[in-house]
MMTF fields as JSON, N, C-alpha, C and O atoms, coordinates in Angstrom:
{
  "mmtfVersion": "1.0.0",
  "mmtfProducer": "UNKNOWN",
  "numBonds": 475,
  "numAtoms": 476,
  "numGroups": 119,
  "numChains": 1,
  "numModels": 1,
  "chainsPerModel": [1],
  "groupsPerChain": [119],
  "chainIdList": ["A"],
  "bondAtomList": [4, 2, 8, 6, 12, 10, 16, 14, 20, 18, 24, 22, 28, 26, 32, 30, 36, 34, 40, 38, 44, 42, 48, 46, 52, 50, 56, 54, 60, 58, 64, 62, 68, 66, 72, 70, 76, 74, 80, 78, 84, 82, 88, 86, 92, 90, 96, 94, 100, 98, 104, 102, 108, 106, 112, 110, 116, 114, 120, 118, 124, 122, 128, 126, 132, 130, 136, 134, 140, 138, 144, 142, 148, 146, 152, 150, 156, 154, 160, 158, 164, 162, 168, 166, 172, 170, 176, 174, 180, 178, 184, 182, 188, 186, 192, 190, 196, 194, 200, 198, 204, 202, 208, 206, 212, 210, 216, 214, 220, 218, 224, 222, 228, 226, 232, 230, 236, 234, 240, 238, 244, 242, 248, 246, 252, 250, 256, 254, 260, 258, 264, 262, 268, 266, 272, 270, 276, 274, 280, 278, 284, 282, 288, 286, 292, 290, 296, 294, 300, 298, 304, 302, 308, 306, 312, 310, 316, 314, 320, 318, 324, 322, 328, 326, 332, 330, 336, 334, 340, 338, 344, 342, 348, 346, 352, 350, 356, 354, 360, 358, 364, 362, 368, 366, 372, 370, 376, 374, 380, 378, 384, 382, 388, 386, 392, 390, 396, 394, 400, 398, 404, 402, 408, 406, 412, 410, 416, 414, 420, 418, 424, 422, 428, 426, 432, 430, 436, 434, 440, 438, 444, 442, 448, 446, 452, 450, 456, 454, 460, 458, 464, 462, 468, 466, 472, 470],
  "bondOrderList": [1, 1, 1, 1, 1, 1, 1, 1, 1, 1, 1, 1, 1, 1, 1, 1, 1, 1, 1, 1, 1, 1, 1, 1, 1, 1, 1, 1, 1, 1, 1, 1, 1, 1, 1, 1, 1, 1, 1, 1, 1, 1, 1, 1, 1, 1, 1, 1, 1, 1, 1, 1, 1, 1, 1, 1, 1, 1, 1, 1, 1, 1, 1, 1, 1, 1, 1, 1, 1, 1, 1, 1, 1, 1, 1, 1, 1, 1, 1, 1, 1, 1, 1, 1, 1, 1, 1, 1, 1, 1, 1, 1, 1, 1, 1, 1, 1, 1, 1, 1, 1, 1, 1, 1, 1, 1, 1, 1, 1, 1, 1, 1, 1, 1, 1, 1, 1, 1],
  "groupList": [{"groupName": "UNK", "atomNameList": ["N", "CA", "C", "O"], "elementList": ["N", "C", "C", "O"], "formalChargeList": [0, 0, 0, 0], "bondAtomList": [1, 0, 2, 1, 3, 2], "bondOrderList": [1, 1, 2], "singleLetterCode": "X", "chemCompType": "L-PEPTIDE LINKING"}],
  "groupTypeList": [0, 0, 0, 0, 0, 0, 0, 0, 0, 0, 0, 0, 0, 0, 0, 0, 0, 0, 0, 0, 0, 0, 0, 0, 0, 0, 0, 0, 0, 0, 0, 0, 0, 0, 0, 0, 0, 0, 0, 0, 0, 0, 0, 0, 0, 0, 0, 0, 0, 0, 0, 0, 0, 0, 0, 0, 0, 0, 0, 0, 0, 0, 0, 0, 0, 0, 0, 0, 0, 0, 0, 0, 0, 0, 0, 0, 0, 0, 0, 0, 0, 0, 0, 0, 0, 0, 0, 0, 0, 0, 0, 0, 0, 0, 0, 0, 0, 0, 0, 0, 0, 0, 0, 0, 0, 0, 0, 0, 0, 0, 0, 0, 0, 0, 0, 0, 0, 0, 0],
  "groupIdList": [1, 2, 3, 4, 5, 6, 7, 8, 9, 10, 11, 12, 13, 14, 15, 16, 17, 18, 19, 20, 21, 22, 23, 24, 25, 26, 27, 28, 29, 30, 31, 32, 33, 34, 35, 36, 37, 38, 39, 40, 41, 42, 43, 44, 45, 46, 47, 48, 49, 50, 51, 52, 53, 54, 55, 56, 57, 58, 59, 60, 61, 62, 63, 64, 65, 66, 67, 68, 69, 70, 71, 72, 73, 74, 75, 76, 77, 78, 79, 80, 81, 82, 83, 84, 85, 86, 87, 88, 89, 90, 91, 92, 93, 94, 95, 96, 97, 98, 99, 100, 101, 102, 103, 104, 105, 106, 107, 108, 109, 110, 111, 112, 113, 114, 115, 116, 117, 118, 119],
  "secStructList": [7, 7, 3, 3, 3, 7, 7, 3, 3, 1, 7, 7, 7, 2, 2, 2, 2, 2, 2, 2, 2, 6, 6, 6, 7, 7, 4, 4, 4, 3, 3, 3, 3, 3, 7, 1, 1, 1, 3, 3, 3, 3, 3, 3, 3, 7, 1, 1, 7, 1, 1, 3, 3, 3, 3, 3, 3, 3, 3, 3, 3, 6, 6, 3, 3, 3, 3, 3, 3, 3, 7, 1, 1, 7, 4, 4, 4, 6, 7, 2, 2, 2, 2, 2, 2, 2, 2, 2, 2, 2, 2, 2, 2, 6, 6, 1, 7, 1, 1, 7, 3, 3, 7, 7, 7, 2, 2, 2, 2, 7, 7, 6, 6, 1, 7, 7, 7, 7, 7],
  "xCoordList": [120.879, 119.439, 119.027, 119.911, 117.765, 117.762, 117.657, 117.336, 117.959, 118.225, 118.229, 119.259, 116.901, 117.007, 116.404, 115.359, 117.66, 117.126, 116.529, 116.766, 115.567, 115.855, 115.036, 113.92, 115.614, 115.107, 114.441, 114.912, 113.388, 112.551, 112.677, 112.649, 112.835, 113.028, 111.798, 111.097, 111.635, 110.624, 109.608, 108.834, 109.419, 108.078, 106.851, 107.308, 106.179, 105.587, 106.145, 106.785, 105.656, 106.371, 105.844, 105.0, 106.444, 105.717, 104.607, 104.3, 103.717, 102.273, 101.54, 101.03, 101.468, 101.067, 101.379, 100.686, 102.811, 103.252, 103.143, 103.208, 102.946, 102.108, 100.762, 100.343, 99.812, 98.607, 98.504, 97.727, 99.746, 99.647, 100.014, 99.569, 101.029, 102.0, 100.661, 100.572, 99.793, 98.809, 97.951, 97.139, 98.243, 97.889, 98.336, 97.954, 98.771, 99.716, 99.592, 100.248, 98.134, 97.943, 97.676, 96.787, 98.244, 98.109, 96.706, 96.597, 95.829, 94.858, 95.401, 96.497, 94.363, 94.693, 95.964, 96.075, 96.802, 98.026, 99.362, 100.576, 98.472, 100.06, 99.54, 98.341, 100.434, 99.984, 100.968, 102.047, 100.213, 100.876, 100.948, 99.843, 101.833, 102.285, 103.096, 103.93, 102.944, 103.606, 104.378, 103.776, 105.714, 106.853, 106.947, 106.946, 107.006, 107.313, 106.479, 105.564, 106.914, 106.841, 107.25, 106.74, 108.55, 108.964, 109.421, 110.302, 108.843, 109.013, 107.991, 107.386, 107.626, 106.533, 107.152, 108.286, 106.242, 106.537, 105.433, 104.325, 105.7, 105.065, 105.045, 106.142, 104.53, 104.769, 104.354, 103.127, 104.759, 103.717, 103.934, 105.044, 103.239, 103.106, 102.581, 101.407, 103.337, 103.152, 102.253, 102.394, 101.383, 100.591, 101.364, 100.977, 102.3, 102.721, 103.535, 104.181, 104.171, 105.417, 105.322, 104.223, 106.649, 106.168, 107.368, 107.286, 108.256, 108.571, 108.066, 107.644, 108.191, 107.533, 108.402, 109.423, 108.139, 108.822, 108.52, 107.437, 109.532, 109.429, 109.953, 111.152, 109.133, 109.418, 109.483, 108.412, 110.563, 110.747, 110.577, 111.044, 109.799, 109.41, 110.051, 109.549, 111.061, 111.561, 111.143, 111.32, 110.619, 111.067, 111.92, 111.961, 112.758, 114.12, 113.907, 114.429, 113.175, 112.81, 113.432, 113.637, 113.937, 114.223, 113.766, 114.464, 112.711, 111.865, 112.232, 112.137, 112.628, 113.165, 112.24, 111.698, 112.267, 111.358, 112.248, 112.782, 112.844, 113.678, 112.984, 111.997, 113.084, 112.411, 113.223, 114.185, 113.284, 114.077, 113.341, 112.337, 113.569, 112.861, 113.73, 114.555, 113.088, 114.233, 113.106, 111.886, 114.335, 113.461, 114.624, 115.761, 114.038, 114.893, 115.184, 115.883, 114.705, 115.046, 116.694, 117.442, 116.703, 118.989, 118.952, 118.19, 119.919, 120.251, 120.737, 120.673, 121.366, 122.073, 121.661, 122.342, 120.131, 119.589, 118.208, 117.1, 118.898, 118.531, 117.36, 116.707, 117.042, 115.617, 114.514, 114.228, 114.264, 112.898, 111.567, 110.945, 111.098, 110.229, 110.058, 109.0, 111.454, 111.696, 111.717, 111.156, 112.626, 112.547, 111.329, 111.221, 110.272, 109.007, 108.35, 107.818, 108.377, 107.756, 108.197, 107.368, 109.687, 109.927, 109.635, 109.7, 109.354, 108.971, 107.576, 107.217, 106.658, 105.07, 104.963, 103.879, 105.981, 105.807, 106.212, 105.494, 107.249, 107.838, 106.983, 106.959, 106.237, 105.153, 103.955, 103.402, 103.634, 102.318, 102.704, 101.809, 104.128, 104.747, 104.654, 104.434, 104.827, 104.837, 103.308, 103.119, 102.382, 100.988, 100.546, 99.928, 100.978, 100.279, 101.181, 100.722, 102.324, 103.474, 103.997, 104.903, 103.12, 103.642, 104.841, 105.805, 104.875, 105.728, 107.54, 108.606, 107.261, 108.327, 109.484, 109.325, 110.528, 111.638, 112.294, 112.292, 112.857, 113.985, 115.127, 115.714, 115.861, 117.09, 118.255, 119.375, 117.667, 119.011, 117.879, 116.69, 118.344, 117.958, 118.915, 119.609, 119.364, 120.564, 120.878, 121.874, 119.988, 119.704, 120.365, 120.985, 120.068, 120.435, 121.944, 122.923, 121.975, 123.097, 124.343, 125.252, 124.132, 124.736, 124.661, 123.771, 125.703, 125.207, 125.056, 125.796, 124.678, 124.438, 125.343, 125.301, 126.547, 127.924, 128.388, 129.163, 128.562, 129.067, 128.058, 128.252, 127.254, 126.17, 126.862, 127.935, 126.569, 127.091, 126.308, 125.422, 125.936, 124.992, 124.857, 125.588, 124.2, 124.518, 124.561, 123.661, 125.396, 125.459, 124.899, 125.193],
  "yCoordList": [196.154, 194.987, 194.482, 193.804, 194.6, 194.086, 192.381, 191.946, 191.557, 190.397, 189.866, 189.796, 189.283, 189.184, 187.476, 186.928, 186.996, 185.551, 185.343, 185.979, 184.134, 183.42, 182.009, 181.885, 180.997, 179.824, 179.419, 179.631, 178.857, 178.682, 176.811, 175.919, 176.825, 174.831, 174.652, 175.523, 173.518, 172.769, 173.31, 174.122, 173.021, 173.362, 171.88, 170.997, 171.643, 169.795, 169.642, 170.405, 168.497, 167.778, 168.603, 169.477, 168.277, 168.696, 168.951, 170.088, 167.947, 168.077, 169.116, 170.121, 168.97, 169.727, 171.301, 172.303, 171.096, 172.568, 173.608, 174.835, 172.75, 173.379, 173.793, 174.78, 173.133, 173.648, 174.944, 175.873, 174.807, 176.27, 177.02, 178.122, 176.934, 178.16, 178.957, 180.17, 178.047, 178.344, 179.64, 180.37, 179.728, 180.932, 182.1, 183.252, 181.772, 183.208, 184.169, 185.182, 183.398, 184.124, 185.331, 185.604, 186.451, 187.8, 188.735, 189.961, 187.829, 188.59, 189.378, 189.259, 190.4, 191.479, 192.333, 193.029, 192.185, 193.007, 191.994, 192.196, 190.775, 190.0, 188.834, 188.685, 187.907, 186.412, 185.522, 185.813, 184.392, 183.292, 182.058, 181.912, 181.163, 180.553, 179.318, 179.592, 178.105, 177.096, 176.723, 176.248, 176.888, 177.041, 175.254, 174.761, 174.572, 172.813, 172.432, 173.127, 171.145, 170.704, 170.775, 170.16, 171.717, 172.247, 173.685, 174.031, 174.437, 176.064, 176.559, 176.191, 177.637, 178.586, 180.256, 180.654, 180.877, 182.267, 182.986, 182.545, 184.557, 185.568, 186.472, 186.958, 187.239, 188.415, 189.392, 189.302, 190.5, 191.1, 192.666, 192.891, 193.518, 194.862, 195.991, 196.334, 196.266, 196.912, 198.132, 198.341, 198.79, 199.337, 201.054, 201.775, 201.388, 202.654, 202.577, 203.623, 201.526, 201.427, 201.464, 201.435, 201.547, 201.557, 200.017, 199.29, 199.612, 198.581, 197.06, 196.666, 196.395, 194.955, 194.241, 194.86, 193.135, 192.541, 191.035, 190.785, 190.112, 189.011, 187.893, 187.959, 186.859, 186.251, 184.683, 184.138, 183.97, 182.539, 181.833, 182.282, 180.457, 180.082, 178.199, 177.509, 178.028, 176.711, 175.668, 175.791, 174.681, 173.524, 172.594, 171.771, 172.943, 172.133, 171.097, 170.47, 170.405, 168.91, 169.403, 170.57, 167.645, 168.246, 169.021, 169.302, 169.461, 170.232, 171.925, 172.73, 172.299, 173.404, 174.256, 173.593, 175.813, 176.453, 177.248, 177.693, 177.815, 178.781, 179.799, 179.459, 181.326, 182.475, 183.31, 183.699, 183.894, 184.612, 185.738, 185.513, 186.899, 188.235, 189.34, 190.002, 189.313, 190.435, 191.317, 191.273, 192.252, 193.633, 194.086, 193.673, 195.466, 196.582, 197.662, 198.623, 197.562, 198.664, 198.492, 197.578, 199.617, 199.432, 199.567, 200.295, 198.733, 198.1, 199.238, 199.309, 200.426, 201.69, 202.051, 202.055, 202.611, 202.462, 201.553, 201.884, 200.265, 199.162, 198.666, 197.732, 199.043, 198.778, 198.097, 196.989, 199.251, 199.275, 198.556, 197.868, 198.621, 198.485, 196.812, 196.239, 196.094, 194.493, 193.95, 192.899, 194.92, 194.563, 194.324, 193.353, 195.163, 195.221, 193.913, 193.187, 193.634, 192.768, 191.45, 190.541, 191.15, 189.821, 189.835, 188.774, 190.84, 191.125, 190.877, 190.077, 191.384, 190.88, 189.342, 188.784, 188.636, 187.32, 186.582, 185.605, 186.814, 186.121, 186.077, 185.079, 187.033, 187.041, 186.218, 185.593, 186.356, 185.398, 184.476, 183.646, 183.795, 182.338, 181.849, 180.642, 182.82, 182.456, 182.413, 182.018, 182.771, 182.498, 181.254, 180.386, 181.33, 179.634, 178.566, 177.436, 178.595, 177.38, 178.197, 179.026, 177.766, 178.505, 177.579, 178.135, 176.101, 175.539, 175.919, 175.439, 176.871, 176.975, 178.156, 178.905, 177.762, 178.665, 179.469, 178.934, 180.577, 181.097, 181.03, 181.732, 179.99, 179.721, 180.727, 180.834, 181.508, 182.049, 183.235, 182.941, 184.519, 185.739, 186.283, 186.76, 186.448, 187.685, 188.731, 188.95, 189.343, 190.841, 190.946, 191.902, 189.611, 189.897, 189.018, 189.443, 187.941, 187.284, 187.003, 186.196, 188.015, 188.327, 187.231, 186.381, 187.254, 186.078, 185.042, 184.616, 184.349, 182.752, 181.964, 180.869, 182.343, 181.72, 181.724, 180.769, 182.477, 182.86, 182.45, 182.653, 181.965, 181.769, 180.922, 180.457, 180.627, 179.598, 178.755, 179.275, 177.569, 176.516, 175.768, 174.782, 175.789, 174.772, 173.546, 172.974, 173.087, 171.719, 170.732, 169.583],
  "zCoordList": [67.365, 67.112, 68.369, 68.891, 69.177, 70.443, 70.15, 69.044, 71.243, 71.767, 72.806, 73.476, 73.259, 74.754, 74.921, 74.57, 75.647, 75.838, 77.251, 78.278, 77.019, 78.771, 78.974, 78.47, 79.703, 79.929, 81.122, 82.24, 80.92, 81.855, 81.976, 81.127, 83.59, 83.997, 84.701, 85.215, 84.666, 85.507, 84.548, 85.055, 83.166, 82.534, 82.426, 83.152, 82.091, 81.865, 80.184, 79.46, 80.011, 78.784, 77.678, 77.879, 76.248, 75.054, 74.766, 74.409, 74.849, 74.483, 75.563, 75.067, 76.757, 77.787, 77.561, 77.74, 77.059, 76.95, 75.792, 75.868, 74.617, 73.599, 73.967, 73.361, 75.026, 74.833, 75.618, 75.402, 76.9, 77.385, 76.962, 77.285, 75.998, 74.863, 74.111, 73.922, 73.796, 72.84, 73.696, 73.128, 74.876, 75.849, 75.274, 75.065, 75.193, 74.555, 73.57, 73.326, 72.784, 71.742, 71.784, 72.591, 71.037, 71.223, 70.723, 70.71, 70.378, 69.547, 68.618, 68.071, 68.43, 67.891, 67.531, 66.522, 68.411, 68.589, 68.057, 68.031, 67.637, 66.547, 66.154, 65.916, 66.059, 65.55, 66.54, 67.058, 66.593, 67.429, 66.425, 65.903, 66.0, 64.866, 65.468, 66.33, 65.129, 65.397, 64.228, 63.265, 64.19, 63.062, 62.925, 61.796, 63.868, 63.838, 65.047, 65.488, 65.596, 66.679, 67.657, 68.594, 67.833, 68.862, 68.974, 69.761, 68.228, 68.112, 67.697, 66.69, 68.584, 68.034, 67.81, 68.076, 67.358, 67.206, 67.351, 67.045, 67.992, 68.436, 67.766, 68.042, 66.91, 65.9, 66.482, 66.498, 67.094, 67.998, 67.539, 67.057, 67.603, 66.867, 68.483, 68.626, 69.18, 70.888, 69.956, 68.751, 70.822, 70.162, 69.862, 68.942, 70.68, 70.58, 70.237, 70.306, 69.663, 68.64, 67.389, 66.835, 66.626, 64.93, 65.043, 64.053, 65.996, 65.746, 66.069, 67.156, 65.019, 65.257, 66.562, 66.861, 67.286, 68.186, 67.552, 67.022, 67.657, 67.269, 68.434, 68.705, 69.153, 69.968, 69.655, 69.387, 69.666, 69.579, 70.694, 71.741, 70.685, 72.243, 71.452, 70.566, 72.149, 72.053, 72.956, 74.168, 72.465, 73.751, 73.393, 72.479, 74.498, 74.647, 74.662, 73.74, 75.516, 76.47, 77.484, 77.817, 78.309, 79.674, 80.532, 81.506, 80.41, 81.082, 80.822, 81.749, 79.537, 79.733, 78.207, 77.322, 78.241, 77.519, 77.251, 78.268, 75.861, 75.416, 75.101, 74.449, 75.336, 75.246, 74.375, 75.039, 72.833, 72.254, 71.929, 71.253, 72.228, 71.633, 71.331, 71.961, 69.682, 68.845, 68.09, 67.934, 67.659, 67.169, 66.723, 66.948, 65.706, 65.281, 66.338, 66.014, 67.539, 68.433, 69.087, 69.431, 69.027, 69.43, 70.89, 71.526, 71.381, 72.712, 73.348, 74.576, 72.473, 73.588, 74.443, 75.468, 74.448, 75.608, 76.202, 76.625, 75.993, 77.099, 76.129, 76.595, 75.081, 74.094, 75.611, 76.064, 75.871, 76.659, 76.041, 76.85, 74.83, 74.196, 74.228, 74.484, 73.881, 73.941, 75.078, 75.388, 76.027, 77.391, 78.001, 78.75, 77.766, 78.064, 77.637, 78.476, 76.462, 76.082, 76.542, 76.508, 77.076, 77.666, 79.17, 79.79, 79.718, 81.01, 81.035, 81.899, 80.273, 80.316, 79.733, 79.902, 79.078, 78.448, 79.768, 79.978, 80.779, 81.6, 82.62, 83.34, 82.817, 83.682, 83.64, 84.545, 82.282, 82.065, 81.937, 82.101, 81.586, 81.475, 82.626, 82.726, 84.022, 85.525, 86.106, 87.256, 85.393, 85.332, 84.974, 85.591, 83.861, 83.072, 83.82, 83.657, 84.589, 84.631, 85.575, 85.488, 86.758, 88.302, 88.72, 89.247, 88.516, 88.592, 88.019, 88.404, 87.072, 86.323, 87.397, 88.361, 86.585, 87.275, 86.308, 85.199, 86.353, 85.551, 85.684, 86.507, 84.747, 85.16, 84.681, 85.181, 83.486, 82.808, 82.451, 82.324, 82.311, 81.446, 81.105, 82.003, 79.687, 79.102, 79.803, 80.492, 79.589, 80.414, 81.787, 82.254, 82.399, 84.121, 84.083, 84.696, 83.402, 83.611, 82.67, 82.867, 81.415, 80.255, 79.222, 79.264, 78.191, 77.039, 76.955, 77.841, 76.579, 77.021, 76.819, 77.379, 75.855, 76.155, 76.95, 76.888, 78.331, 79.249, 80.899, 82.098, 80.287, 81.227, 82.394, 82.011, 83.589, 84.788, 84.861, 85.539, 84.578, 84.609, 85.79, 85.694, 86.96, 87.79, 87.54, 86.926, 87.889, 87.796, 88.364, 88.034]
}
């Protein structure tokens, strides 16, 4: 099962960030749902794939946004579908939030429990 994580820093406060995240609505390719005040979900069905991809967006506070991409796609071959969803999502977030920075990405930096967090 694919599980890819990323953390963006330098994002605006919760209210403004919620308005920005609503621009990620995938239209006919999936659904965008607010789970509660701090968590949103994107359910995607990429056009050429039979594997749905789930994205969880977590407003962490302190100017951070957590992104979690999961699917039933195997990691043995690098989960190209899930990785592609993460790439496109991070690119779109960078367009919507140009002041933000990518602090952590699991496929680049390793598991979240082993990440080096700058002090």
